[in-house]
N, C-alpha and C positions, 0 to 999 in steps of 0.2 A: 737235724735242720739247722741252718746256719743264717746270718745276717737277717734281710729283709724277711725272708719267709718264717723264721721263727720270732720275729717281730710281730706279724701278721697273725699268727696262731696264740700269741698270748695278748690280741687287744682285749679289752672288754667289751661285752654287751651293751645294748643300749635298750631301754624298755620300748616295747613295739605295742604295748597296749594289755590290758589284763596280766595272765601271768607269762605273757610271751617275751621272749628276747631276740634282738636283733643283731647280727653279726656282720659287718661288711668289710669287703677286702677289693683288691685288684690283683689280677695273675701279672706279675712281673714281667713275664713273657710275652702275654697275649693282649695285654691290658684290657682283659674282659672283666666286667663288673661282676662281683659275686656276693650273692646277700643270701644267708643263712638265717631262718625264724626257727626256734627252739622253745618248745613247750614241755616242762617236766610233769610229770605224774602228780597229782593231788597229795600224795603222802611223800613226796620228794623231801629227803633230809638233806642230800647233796647231788650235786650236777652228775658225778661220777657214779652213783651207785644206785641212782633213781631211773626208773623206765621214761623215755622221752620220745617226743615226736618231733622230727626235723625235716624243715623244707628245705631244699637247696636250690636257687635260681642262679641263672648264669645269664648277662645281658638281657635281662628282662623276660627271661622264660623260665618256666619251673622245669628242672633238671631231674629232679629226684625228689620224694618224700619218703621218710622211712620210720618205722616203729621200732625201736631198741627197748626191749624188754628190760635189759641189763640184769637179767638172770637166765640160767641155762633154760634152753627151748628144747622139746622134744624136736626131733627130725621132722622133715617134710612130710605129709599125709597124702599129698596127691599130685599127679603131673600137670603142668599147665598146659596152654593151648600146643605149644612148641616143644613139649618135653620137659622143660626148666622145673626143677622142684618146687612145690609150693606147700604153703601151710593154710589150711582152712580154717579162717578166724570168722568170730561173730564179732559185728560192730553194731554199738548202739550210738546213734544220733539222736539226742533229745529224746522224743518217744517213739522213734523209728529203729526197728532192727532189720540187719541184713546180713547174708553170708557172703563171704569173700574170699577167694584164694589169690595170697600175696606171694611173690616170690620170695624164697627162703634164700637168704645170703650168707654161706658159710656158717650158718649156725649163730651169726652175731645180731642178725636184724631182719626185719621182714619189710619189703618194698611194697609201699602203698600205692594203690590206683589212684589215679587223677580224680575221679569221680569222687572217690572217699575225701580227698584231700579238699576239694571243693565243700562238700558237705560239712567237714571239719571245722573250715574257717569260719562259717557262718552259725555255729553251733554253741549251744550253752553247756552241754554236758555231751562228753564223747567217751565211750568205754570200748575197748578192745579185750575179746576173750582169748587168748592163745592157749596153745598146749606146751605144757612142761613135763619133764619125767615124773612130777608127782602128779599129773592132772592139770585140768583145766585151772588157768589163772587168769585174773582179770585185771587190768590197768585201767584206772578212772584219769580222765582229764578234764580240765575247766578251760576250754578255748575262749570263752566269752570274754571281750573286751579288746581283741585283737583290732589294731588299725588296720582295717581291709584295704584302705587306699594304699598303703605301704606295700601291703602283699600283691594287690593289683598292677603296681608300677614295678616291682622288682621282679614279680614271677609270671605276671600276664594271666593270672587266675582271678575268678570273683566266686563270692558263694554260691552254693546252690541248697536249695532244701530237698531233703531225701524224700 
């Protein structure tokens, strides 16, 4: 990366409420407003090695939300509706549990569904149980305190109770 793109990638984030961090940028070619919200796992020692959840928004719409365990995941364990590889995960949102098939993206992260993302932004406690080569692992997050109006404006989504 060079020039402006490198400068944008190195911009520090700003607090978005609670443990959330917001990163803002503008695409230099299309002028699209891009906003990223990140939430590190409760056991976060540093941004690079900790599990995290990231919401990517472009021009007021949610474009992707992902869960990055930042540890080796087991391979996909089910096909999606269109045959794409998925991993079945168990999600706990406060006192509610549910099973989800999240798209498995090259062994690096799992793409979360919009419904779970909406539950996450209104939750006090959020846990994801996923599979690693050693067996089930749990990542715990504390999403409480997020400035929901920022997410609503940047991503076009609002909280939803499970």
